[in-house]
C-alpha positions, 0 to 999 in steps of 0.5 A, spaced: 680 122 521 674 124 516 674 122 509 671 127 504 669 126 497 670 130 492 663 132 491 663 134 498 669 139 497 666 142 491 660 143 495 664 146 501 668 151 496 662 153 492 658 155 499 664 159 501 665 162 494 657 164 495 658 167 501 664 172 499 661 176 493 667 180 491 668 184 485 669 179 480 676 178 479 676 171 477 671 174 471 675 179 469 681 175 468 677 170 464 674 175 460 681 178 459 684 172 457 679 170 452 679 177 449 687 176 448 686 169 446 681 171 440 686 177 438 692 172 438 688 166 434 685 171 429 692 174 428 695 167 427 690 165 422 690 171 418 697 172 417 697 166 413 693 170 408 698 175 407 701 176 400 708 177 398 707 181 391 715 181 390 
């Protein structure tokens, strides 16, 4: 039974990822989530500035 350290596993995963140069799906997902998060954060912060002129 071989014992692999976490660094060895990460190195293996990184080398496997560099061999498979796909369409960048992970980057697209990260960018979409980041944009949606910014929009929701802006909405949440700006809704507190709404005035009720009743």
